[in-house]
KEKE-3310 file (N, C-alpha, C; in steps of 0.2 Angstrom, whole numbers, plus 5000, padded with zeros to 4 digits):
npx = (5004:5004:5009:5005:5017:5017:5021:5037:5039:5027:5026:5030:5046:5049:5056:5065:5069:5060:5049:5051:5057:5073:5085:5093:5110:5127:5139:5152:5163:5155:5147:5149:5141:5145:5139:5141:5140:5135:5146:5156:5172:5181:5195:5202:5205:5197:5200:5210:5216:5211:5213:5206:5201:5207:5209:5196:5185:5182:5171:5158:5150:5140:5132:5130:5121:5129:5130:5141:5149:5154:5170:5187:5194:5185:5178:5184:5182:5175:5157:5156:5169:5181:5183:5195:5196:5185:5179:5175:5165:5157:5152:5139:5127:5136:5148:5145:5145:5157:5175:5185:5192:5191:5182:5179:5172:5160:5158:5143:5135:5138:5130:5120:5118:5129:5132:5140:5136:5138:5142:5145:5155:5156:5165:5173:5175:5184:5181:5183:5188:5177:5180:5192:5196:5193:5192:5179:5172:5169:5156:5146:5138:5141:5152:5159:5164:5172:5171:5183:5181:5169:5152:5139:5122:5110:5095:5092:5100:5110:5118:5135:5148:5160:5174:5183:5189:5182:5173:5166:5155:5146:5140:5131:5119:5107:5108:5108:5118:5125:5128:5138:5147:5155:5170:5185:5193:5187:5187:5187:5183:5172:5158:5149:5133:5122:5105:5100:5102:5102:5098:5107:5118:5122:5125:5136:5145:5147:5153:5165:5172:5169:5168:5157:5141:5134:5119:5106:5092:5084:5078:5066:5064:5076:5084:5079:5083:5097:5098:5094:5104:5115:5111:5112:5126:5130:5125:5132:5144:5153:5166:5163:5167:5166:5152:5142:5128:5121:5106:5103:5092:5081:5068:5065:5067:5078:5085:5101:5101:5106:5114:5121:5126:5135:5144:5149:5155:5165:5172:5177:5189:5193:5196:5184:5171:5157:5143:5131:5120:5119:5115:5125:5137:5155:5167:5184:5197:5200:5186:5182:5183:5173:5161:5160:5158:5145:5137:5123:5113:5104:5090:5087:5078:5071:5060:5053:5043:5029:5023:5034:5045:5061:5066:5076:5075:5070:5062:5049:5038:5023:5007:4997:4984:4979:4968:4974:4977:4971:4966:4972:4974:4984:4997:5004:5017:5026:5037:5051:5057:5070:5067:5066:5076:5085:5084:5073:5063:5051:5036:5028:5015:5016:5014:5020:5025:5031:5043:5061:5074:5088:5098)
npy = (4994:5010:5026:5043:5053:5057:5069:5067:5072:5071:5058:5048:5042:5026:5012:5000:4989:4985:4982:4974:4959:4952:4950:4935:4935:4935:4926:4923:4910:4899:4883:4869:4854:4840:4826:4809:4794:4776:4768:4777:4785:4795:4806:4813:4820:4824:4840:4843:4855:4860:4863:4872:4862:4851:4833:4825:4816:4799:4793:4782:4779:4769:4758:4743:4733:4719:4703:4693:4678:4680:4682:4679:4689:4699:4701:4709:4722:4737:4743:4754:4753:4752:4740:4734:4724:4714:4699:4696:4686:4688:4700:4702:4709:4719:4711:4704:4713:4719:4718:4718:4710:4712:4722:4738:4740:4745:4741:4737:4730:4717:4702:4692:4680:4676:4682:4695:4711:4721:4737:4737:4746:4753:4760:4772:4789:4804:4816:4833:4846:4859:4871:4881:4876:4871:4854:4849:4838:4821:4811:4795:4798:4810:4824:4837:4853:4868:4883:4894:4906:4916:4913:4911:4911:4902:4899:4888:4873:4862:4846:4841:4844:4856:4866:4881:4895:4911:4918:4932:4931:4939:4955:4962:4960:4956:4950:4937:4922:4916:4901:4904:4912:4905:4897:4886:4892:4894:4882:4873:4884:4894:4900:4916:4919:4929:4933:4921:4905:4894:4877:4873:4881:4877:4863:4864:4871:4860:4851:4857:4857:4866:4871:4875:4884:4900:4907:4919:4914:4898:4886:4874:4863:4863:4858:4845:4839:4840:4831:4819:4817:4816:4804:4795:4795:4790:4777:4771:4771:4782:4792:4807:4824:4834:4844:4859:4868:4884:4893:4908:4917:4908:4900:4902:4917:4927:4941:4943:4947:4964:4967:4954:4953:4964:4959:4947:4953:4959:4948:4943:4932:4926:4911:4898:4888:4876:4870:4861:4853:4859:4872:4882:4894:4896:4907:4909:4917:4934:4940:4953:4964:4960:4959:4973:4978:4973:4980:4990:5005:5007:5008:5002:4991:4976:4971:4956:4949:4950:4964:4973:4965:4961:4974:4987:4998:5012:5011:5021:5024:5020:5011:5005:4992:4984:4978:4967:4963:4947:4945:4945:4952:4963:4973:4987:4996:5011:5012:5019:5018:5017:5023:5015:5021:5024:5036:5047:5044:5032:5030:5017:5007:4993:4976:4973:4960:4956:4962:4962:4966:4974:4982)
npz = (5000:4995:5001:4998:4999:5014:5026:5034:5047:5054:5058:5072:5076:5075:5085:5077:5084:5093:5086:5075:5069:5070:5056:5051:5056:5050:5059:5071:5077:5076:5080:5071:5066:5059:5051:5055:5047:5048:5044:5043:5047:5058:5055:5063:5079:5095:5101:5092:5081:5065:5048:5034:5021:5025:5027:5036:5038:5034:5022:5016:5002:5000:5011:5020:5031:5040:5046:5055:5062:5079:5083:5090:5087:5085:5097:5106:5102:5104:5102:5088:5084:5071:5059:5048:5039:5032:5026:5009:5006:5017:5016:5011:5000:4995:4993:4982:4972:4969:4965:4975:4989:5002:5015:5023:5039:5052:5069:5075:5085:5098:5098:5109:5103:5098:5086:5078:5073:5059:5050:5034:5022:5006:4992:4996:5001:5004:5016:5017:5028:5030:5035:5044:5061:5078:5083:5093:5099:5096:5092:5091:5080:5075:5071:5080:5076:5080:5072:5065:5057:5048:5048:5037:5034:5024:5015:5007:5004:4995:4989:4992:5005:5001:4996:4992:4983:4984:4971:4964:4951:4944:4939:4946:4960:4956:4944:4932:4932:4917:4907:4898:4904:4912:4913:4911:4920:4931:4939:4954:4961:4971:4965:4965:4960:4958:4956:4950:4943:4929:4925:4914:4916:4928:4926:4917:4926:4935:4927:4923:4935:4945:4962:4970:4971:4974:4976:4974:4973:4969:4957:4960:4951:4945:4956:4957:4945:4947:4958:4953:4944:4953:4960:4950:4948:4960:4960:4951:4958:4955:4956:4959:4958:4973:4975:4979:4983:4987:4991:4995:4997:4995:4986:4968:4958:4965:4970:4978:4995:4999:5010:5011:4999:4999:5008:5002:4991:4997:5002:4991:4983:4994:5004:5007:5013:5010:5018:5014:5020:5032:5028:5026:5024:5026:5029:5027:5037:5043:5051:5053:5043:5034:5042:5044:5031:5030:5039:5044:5046:5062:5060:5048:5037:5029:5016:5016:5009:4997:4987:4988:4990:4994:4994:5002:5016:5027:5042:5047:5053:5062:5059:5066:5068:5053:5040:5028:5011:5007:5019:5032:5048:5055:5064:5055:5047:5042:5028:5021:5005:4992:4975:4959:4952:4962:4967:4972:4987:4991:5000:5009:5016:5025:5032:5048:5050:5038:5038:5041:5052:5049:5054)
capx = (5000:5009:5007:5007:5022:5015:5027:5040:5039:5021:5026:5034:5051:5049:5062:5064:5071:5054:5043:5053:5061:5080:5087:5099:5116:5133:5142:5159:5163:5149:5148:5147:5140:5146:5136:5145:5135:5137:5153:5161:5177:5184:5202:5205:5204:5195:5206:5214:5215:5211:5213:5201:5203:5211:5204:5193:5181:5181:5164:5156:5144:5135:5133:5125:5122:5132:5131:5146:5150:5158:5177:5191:5197:5180:5174:5187:5181:5168:5153:5159:5176:5182:5186:5198:5196:5179:5180:5170:5159:5153:5150:5132:5126:5142:5153:5143:5145:5164:5180:5189:5191:5189:5178:5179:5165:5160:5155:5137:5134:5139:5123:5120:5117:5135:5133:5142:5133:5143:5140:5150:5155:5159:5165:5175:5177:5187:5177:5188:5186:5174:5183:5197:5193:5195:5187:5177:5170:5167:5151:5145:5134:5143:5159:5158:5169:5171:5173:5187:5179:5163:5147:5133:5116:5106:5088:5092:5106:5110:5124:5140:5152:5165:5178:5187:5190:5176:5174:5160:5155:5141:5141:5125:5116:5101:5110:5108:5124:5124:5133:5143:5152:5158:5175:5189:5197:5182:5188:5189:5181:5165:5155:5143:5129:5117:5098:5097:5107:5098:5101:5112:5124:5124:5128:5142:5149:5149:5157:5171:5175:5167:5167:5150:5138:5130:5115:5100:5086:5085:5072:5065:5065:5084:5087:5077:5088:5103:5097:5094:5111:5119:5109:5115:5133:5131:5123:5138:5150:5157:5170:5162:5170:5160:5148:5137:5124:5117:5101:5103:5085:5076:5067:5063:5072:5078:5092:5105:5100:5111:5118:5125:5130:5141:5149:5152:5160:5171:5175:5180:5196:5195:5194:5178:5168:5150:5140:5124:5115:5118:5114:5129:5144:5160:5172:5190:5201:5198:5179:5180:5181:5166:5156:5160:5154:5138:5134:5118:5110:5100:5083:5086:5074:5071:5054:5054:5038:5024:5025:5040:5049:5068:5068:5078:5074:5070:5055:5049:5031:5018:5000:4992:4982:4975:4966:4978:4975:4971:4962:4976:4973:4990:4999:5008:5022:5028:5044:5053:5061:5072:5063:5070:5082:5089:5084:5068:5060:5044:5033:5024:5013:5017:5013:5027:5027:5035:5049:5066:5078:5096:5103)
capy = (5000:5016:5032:5049:5057:5060:5072:5063:5075:5069:5052:5046:5038:5020:5008:4993:4983:4984:4980:4971:4953:4953:4945:4931:4939:4932:4926:4920:4905:4894:4876:4865:4847:4836:4819:4803:4788:4770:4765:4782:4786:4802:4805:4818:4818:4829:4844:4845:4861:4858:4868:4872:4857:4845:4827:4824:4810:4794:4792:4777:4781:4764:4755:4738:4729:4713:4699:4688:4675:4683:4678:4681:4696:4704:4701:4714:4728:4740:4746:4760:4752:4751:4733:4735:4718:4710:4694:4697:4682:4690:4707:4702:4712:4722:4707:4701:4718:4722:4713:4718:4704:4714:4729:4741:4740:4748:4737:4740:4727:4710:4699:4687:4674:4674:4685:4702:4715:4727:4741:4737:4751:4752:4767:4777:4796:4808:4823:4838:4851:4865:4878:4880:4877:4866:4848:4849:4832:4816:4806:4790:4800:4817:4827:4844:4858:4875:4886:4900:4911:4919:4909:4915:4906:4902:4896:4882:4869:4855:4844:4839:4849:4858:4872:4884:4902:4914:4922:4935:4930:4943:4962:4965:4955:4954:4947:4929:4919:4912:4896:4907:4916:4900:4893:4882:4896:4893:4876:4874:4891:4895:4906:4920:4919:4933:4931:4915:4901:4889:4870:4873:4884:4872:4857:4866:4872:4854:4847:4861:4857:4872:4868:4876:4890:4904:4911:4922:4909:4892:4883:4867:4858:4862:4854:4839:4837:4839:4826:4813:4816:4813:4797:4790:4794:4786:4770:4769:4772:4786:4797:4814:4829:4836:4850:4861:4874:4887:4898:4913:4919:4904:4897:4906:4921:4931:4945:4942:4953:4969:4966:4949:4955:4968:4955:4943:4957:4960:4942:4940:4930:4922:4904:4897:4881:4876:4864:4861:4850:4865:4878:4887:4896:4897:4911:4909:4923:4939:4942:4960:4968:4957:4962:4980:4979:4971:4984:4994:5009:5004:5009:4998:4985:4973:4968:4949:4946:4955:4967:4976:4960:4962:4981:4989:5005:5014:5010:5028:5026:5014:5013:5001:4986:4985:4972:4967:4959:4941:4944:4945:4958:4963:4979:4989:5001:5015:5011:5023:5014:5021:5021:5011:5024:5025:5043:5049:5040:5031:5028:5012:5004:4986:4973:4972:4953:4955:4965:4960:4971:4973:4986)
capz = (5000:4994:5003:4994:5002:5020:5029:5039:5054:5057:5061:5077:5073:5079:5086:5074:5088:5097:5082:5069:5070:5067:5051:5053:5054:5050:5065:5072:5082:5075:5081:5065:5067:5053:5052:5054:5046:5051:5042:5043:5052:5059:5053:5067:5086:5099:5103:5086:5076:5058:5043:5028:5016:5028:5027:5042:5038:5028:5021:5012:4998:5001:5017:5021:5037:5039:5051:5055:5069:5084:5083:5095:5085:5085:5103:5110:5099:5106:5096:5085:5082:5064:5056:5042:5034:5032:5020:5004:5006:5022:5015:5008:4993:4992:4991:4975:4967:4968:4965:4981:4994:5009:5015:5029:5042:5059:5074:5078:5092:5099:5100:5113:5099:5095:5080:5078:5068:5056:5045:5029:5017:4999:4989:5001:4999:5010:5017:5019:5033:5026:5038:5049:5067:5083:5084:5100:5101:5091:5094:5086:5074:5072:5073:5082:5074:5081:5066:5066:5052:5048:5046:5034:5034:5018:5015:5003:5003:4991:4987:4997:5007:4996:4998:4986:4983:4982:4965:4962:4944:4941:4941:4951:4964:4953:4938:4932:4929:4912:4906:4894:4908:4916:4909:4914:4925:4937:4942:4961:4964:4973:4961:4967:4954:4958:4958:4948:4939:4927:4925:4909:4919:4934:4923:4915:4932:4938:4922:4923:4941:4950:4969:4973:4968:4979:4972:4978:4973:4965:4955:4963:4946:4944:4961:4956:4940:4951:4963:4949:4942:4959:4961:4944:4949:4966:4958:4948:4962:4952:4961:4956:4963:4978:4972:4983:4981:4992:4990:5001:4998:4995:4979:4963:4956:4971:4971:4984:4999:4998:5015:5010:4993:5001:5012:4997:4987:5002:5003:4984:4983:5000:5004:5010:5013:5011:5021:5011:5025:5037:5024:5029:5021:5031:5026:5031:5038:5048:5049:5054:5037:5031:5046:5043:5024:5030:5044:5042:5051:5066:5057:5042:5037:5022:5015:5013:5005:4995:4981:4989:4992:4993:4995:5009:5017:5034:5046:5049:5057:5063:5057:5069:5065:5047:5036:5022:5005:5009:5025:5038:5052:5059:5064:5050:5048:5036:5027:5015:5001:4986:4969:4955:4950:4968:4969:4977:4992:4991:5006:5008:5022:5024:5038:5051:5049:5032:5038:5045:5054:5046:5058)
cpx = (5004:5005:5009:5011:5019:5021:5030:5039:5032:5021:5032:5039:5051:5056:5061:5065:5065:5049:5044:5058:5068:5081:5093:5106:5122:5136:5148:5158:5157:5151:5145:5146:5140:5143:5141:5140:5139:5144:5158:5166:5180:5192:5206:5203:5201:5201:5211:5212:5216:5211:5208:5204:5207:5206:5202:5189:5182:5174:5163:5150:5138:5137:5128:5126:5124:5132:5136:5147:5155:5165:5181:5194:5192:5178:5178:5186:5174:5164:5156:5166:5176:5185:5188:5197:5190:5179:5174:5164:5155:5150:5143:5132:5132:5147:5151:5144:5152:5169:5185:5187:5190:5186:5179:5172:5166:5156:5149:5135:5137:5133:5125:5120:5123:5137:5135:5139:5137:5139:5145:5149:5159:5159:5167:5177:5179:5183:5182:5184:5183:5176:5188:5194:5196:5189:5186:5175:5168:5163:5150:5142:5136:5150:5157:5164:5167:5175:5177:5184:5172:5158:5141:5128:5113:5099:5088:5099:5105:5117:5129:5145:5158:5168:5182:5187:5184:5177:5167:5159:5150:5143:5136:5122:5110:5102:5109:5115:5122:5129:5139:5149:5156:5163:5179:5193:5193:5183:5190:5186:5173:5162:5149:5139:5124:5110:5096:5103:5103:5102:5107:5119:5126:5127:5135:5147:5152:5154:5164:5175:5174:5165:5160:5148:5134:5126:5109:5094:5088:5079:5071:5066:5072:5087:5085:5081:5094:5103:5097:5101:5115:5117:5112:5123:5134:5130:5129:5145:5155:5160:5169:5165:5164:5158:5143:5134:5120:5113:5100:5096:5079:5074:5064:5069:5072:5085:5095:5104:5107:5116:5123:5129:5136:5146:5152:5157:5166:5175:5178:5187:5197:5193:5188:5176:5161:5148:5133:5119:5113:5116:5118:5135:5149:5166:5178:5193:5198:5191:5177:5179:5174:5161:5155:5156:5147:5134:5129:5116:5105:5092:5082:5082:5073:5064:5055:5049:5033:5026:5032:5045:5057:5071:5070:5076:5074:5062:5054:5042:5027:5011:4995:4989:4978:4973:4970:4975:4976:4968:4965:4974:4979:4992:5004:5013:5023:5035:5045:5058:5063:5068:5068:5076:5087:5089:5079:5066:5053:5042:5028:5022:5013:5016:5020:5029:5031:5041:5054:5071:5085:5100:5105)
cpy = (5006:5022:5038:5054:5061:5063:5068:5065:5073:5062:5051:5041:5032:5017:5002:4988:4981:4980:4975:4965:4954:4948:4941:4934:4934:4932:4922:4915:4900:4887:4872:4858:4844:4829:4814:4797:4782:4768:4771:4782:4792:4801:4810:4816:4824:4833:4846:4851:4858:4864:4867:4867:4851:4839:4826:4818:4806:4792:4787:4779:4775:4759:4749:4734:4722:4709:4693:4685:4679:4679:4682:4688:4701:4706:4707:4721:4731:4742:4753:4759:4751:4744:4735:4729:4713:4705:4696:4693:4683:4697:4707:4705:4715:4717:4704:4707:4721:4716:4713:4712:4706:4721:4731:4741:4743:4743:4740:4737:4720:4707:4694:4680:4672:4677:4693:4706:4721:4731:4741:4742:4750:4759:4772:4783:4799:4815:4828:4843:4857:4871:4876:4880:4871:4860:4848:4842:4827:4811:4801:4793:4807:4819:4834:4848:4865:4879:4893:4906:4913:4914:4913:4910:4907:4899:4889:4879:4863:4853:4841:4845:4850:4864:4874:4891:4906:4919:4925:4935:4934:4950:4965:4959:4953:4951:4940:4927:4914:4907:4899:4910:4911:4896:4889:4886:4895:4887:4877:4880:4890:4901:4909:4921:4924:4931:4924:4912:4895:4882:4869:4875:4879:4866:4859:4868:4865:4851:4851:4861:4862:4868:4869:4883:4893:4908:4914:4917:4904:4889:4876:4862:4857:4857:4846:4836:4836:4832:4819:4812:4813:4806:4792:4789:4789:4778:4767:4769:4776:4791:4804:4819:4833:4843:4852:4867:4877:4893:4903:4916:4915:4901:4903:4911:4927:4935:4944:4948:4958:4968:4960:4950:4959:4964:4950:4947:4958:4954:4939:4938:4926:4915:4903:4890:4881:4869:4864:4859:4855:4871:4883:4888:4898:4901:4911:4916:4928:4941:4950:4965:4966:4960:4969:4982:4977:4975:4989:4999:5006:5003:5005:4992:4983:4970:4961:4946:4951:4958:4971:4971:4962:4969:4983:4996:5006:5013:5017:5030:5019:5016:5009:4996:4988:4978:4972:4962:4951:4939:4945:4952:4959:4971:4980:4994:5004:5014:5016:5019:5018:5018:5017:5014:5025:5032:5045:5043:5039:5028:5023:5009:4997:4982:4972:4965:4952:4959:4961:4966:4969:4977:4983)
cpz = (5000:4997:4999:4998:5009:5023:5035:5046:5057:5060:5067:5075:5078:5080:5083:5079:5092:5093:5077:5071:5067:5061:5054:5051:5054:5057:5066:5077:5082:5076:5075:5067:5061:5055:5051:5053:5049:5050:5042:5048:5052:5058:5058:5074:5090:5102:5098:5082:5069:5053:5037:5023:5019:5028:5035:5043:5032:5027:5016:5008:4999:5007:5017:5027:5036:5046:5051:5062:5073:5085:5089:5094:5085:5092:5108:5107:5101:5101:5094:5083:5075:5063:5049:5037:5036:5025:5015:5004:5012:5022:5011:5001:4990:4990:4984:4970:4965:4968:4971:4986:5000:5009:5022:5032:5049:5063:5077:5085:5092:5102:5105:5110:5096:5088:5081:5072:5066:5052:5040:5024:5011:4996:4993:4997:5005:5010:5020:5024:5029:5029:5042:5056:5072:5083:5092:5103:5095:5094:5089:5079:5072:5075:5074:5080:5075:5076:5068:5063:5053:5045:5043:5032:5027:5019:5012:5003:4999:4989:4993:4999:5002:4999:4992:4988:4981:4976:4963:4954:4940:4943:4946:4954:4961:4946:4938:4929:4923:4911:4902:4898:4913:4912:4914:4920:4932:4941:4949:4964:4967:4970:4964:4961:4954:4960:4956:4944:4936:4927:4920:4912:4925:4931:4921:4920:4935:4933:4922:4930:4946:4957:4971:4970:4974:4975:4976:4978:4968:4963:4958:4958:4944:4950:4960:4950:4943:4955:4959:4946:4947:4960:4956:4946:4955:4965:4955:4952:4959:4956:4958:4961:4967:4975:4977:4980:4987:4989:4995:5002:4997:4988:4974:4961:4962:4971:4977:4988:4999:5004:5014:5004:4994:5004:5007:4993:4991:5002:4996:4985:4989:5000:5009:5009:5013:5014:5019:5016:5030:5034:5026:5024:5026:5027:5030:5032:5043:5046:5050:5048:5033:5035:5045:5036:5025:5035:5041:5048:5056:5064:5051:5042:5030:5022:5012:5009:5002:4989:4982:4991:4990:4993:5002:5010:5025:5036:5049:5053:5058:5062:5061:5065:5059:5044:5029:5017:5008:5016:5032:5041:5057:5059:5057:5051:5041:5035:5021:5011:4994:4980:4965:4952:4956:4971:4975:4981:4991:4998:5006:5015:5021:5031:5041:5051:5043:5032:5042:5046:5052:5051:5065)
residu = (UNK:UNK:UNK:UNK:UNK:UNK:UNK:UNK:UNK:UNK:UNK:UNK:UNK:UNK:UNK:UNK:UNK:UNK:UNK:UNK:UNK:UNK:UNK:UNK:UNK:UNK:UNK:UNK:UNK:UNK:UNK:UNK:UNK:UNK:UNK:UNK:UNK:UNK:UNK:UNK:UNK:UNK:UNK:UNK:UNK:UNK:UNK:UNK:UNK:UNK:UNK:UNK:UNK:UNK:UNK:UNK:UNK:UNK:UNK:UNK:UNK:UNK:UNK:UNK:UNK:UNK:UNK:UNK:UNK:UNK:UNK:UNK:UNK:UNK:UNK:UNK:UNK:UNK:UNK:UNK:UNK:UNK:UNK:UNK:UNK:UNK:UNK:UNK:UNK:UNK:UNK:UNK:UNK:UNK:UNK:UNK:UNK:UNK:UNK:UNK:UNK:UNK:UNK:UNK:UNK:UNK:UNK:UNK:UNK:UNK:UNK:UNK:UNK:UNK:UNK:UNK:UNK:UNK:UNK:UNK:UNK:UNK:UNK:UNK:UNK:UNK:UNK:UNK:UNK:UNK:UNK:UNK:UNK:UNK:UNK:UNK:UNK:UNK:UNK:UNK:UNK:UNK:UNK:UNK:UNK:UNK:UNK:UNK:UNK:UNK:UNK:UNK:UNK:UNK:UNK:UNK:UNK:UNK:UNK:UNK:UNK:UNK:UNK:UNK:UNK:UNK:UNK:UNK:UNK:UNK:UNK:UNK:UNK:UNK:UNK:UNK:UNK:UNK:UNK:UNK:UNK:UNK:UNK:UNK:UNK:UNK:UNK:UNK:UNK:UNK:UNK:UNK:UNK:UNK:UNK:UNK:UNK:UNK:UNK:UNK:UNK:UNK:UNK:UNK:UNK:UNK:UNK:UNK:UNK:UNK:UNK:UNK:UNK:UNK:UNK:UNK:UNK:UNK:UNK:UNK:UNK:UNK:UNK:UNK:UNK:UNK:UNK:UNK:UNK:UNK:UNK:UNK:UNK:UNK:UNK:UNK:UNK:UNK:UNK:UNK:UNK:UNK:UNK:UNK:UNK:UNK:UNK:UNK:UNK:UNK:UNK:UNK:UNK:UNK:UNK:UNK:UNK:UNK:UNK:UNK:UNK:UNK:UNK:UNK:UNK:UNK:UNK:UNK:UNK:UNK:UNK:UNK:UNK:UNK:UNK:UNK:UNK:UNK:UNK:UNK:UNK:UNK:UNK:UNK:UNK:UNK:UNK:UNK:UNK:UNK:UNK:UNK:UNK:UNK:UNK:UNK:UNK:UNK:UNK:UNK:UNK:UNK:UNK:UNK:UNK:UNK:UNK:UNK:UNK:UNK:UNK:UNK:UNK:UNK:UNK:UNK:UNK:UNK:UNK:UNK:UNK:UNK:UNK:UNK:UNK:UNK:UNK:UNK:UNK:UNK:UNK:UNK:UNK:UNK:UNK:UNK:UNK:UNK:UNK:UNK:UNK:UNK:UNK:UNK:UNK:UNK:UNK:UNK:UNK:UNK:UNK:UNK:UNK:UNK:UNK:UNK:UNK:UNK:UNK)
# end
């Protein structure tokens, strides 16, 4: 709802901190929990400091439960212990599929019936540390890593953990990254793609060895195609290069929020890691310049939905409860937003529930 230039002085300046929920901000010291599946093995120890890109987990793409007679060599192993040599004839379906004579497995339990139950793995891959930090704990199902750098949250995550150097590949946060702009020089990089990237560009990026993509919004159909491609590679036990994708703003065509765009531009050239399952980008190095680039005045707000979606401005007044399109009856506020040219300010009345506080 657009107001026709009501004078600012008639409105009492509200405190956004009282009426508007804060946006999720980048933070330091994030505790990252990396999952450990049944046959996985941690390659580091609690209390150990790791560097970005250091091997930390041995992961198996395919795992099968196996039962073997409890032997003298097995009875002394506690549940969770790794068995490096499981005879192929005891590896069940995995033993029929591969030529290797032994398989690595993790002890699940020693049964009272004289049977030891294992989780046998096939197709080992090494998971690298997505950030520098301290290993705080290793539990049966997770590895806890306290990250040194800056953590940035996304709304959508897909793929596997990856790391590389951040490269801003578009000129503006609202641009779309086309396949023609991706070449062999992008191998190993984390590309910042603007508001959208289509499946053609995603496929080209994977083929050329791009480590990951950071984009404002992603189409659900593109994720389905990526998932199908990943499933085919796993079925063939094909050793594909890890590839991850983060959608900072969610689904569809969404320009990267200006606060995060300024942060990513400041981080251009830095090493970083992605953890898609946690929907997190981890930027290595000193976080102070990045936080400074993302700093906004205290009264700065962003519209997250509706006709003014993704626009930033100032909360300059409150309107009280109103009936909005769709039937909702909630308090509203007046926001001043720059027009399309960035010159004159427009004043709009929007529900307070569609605002987030950036300051």
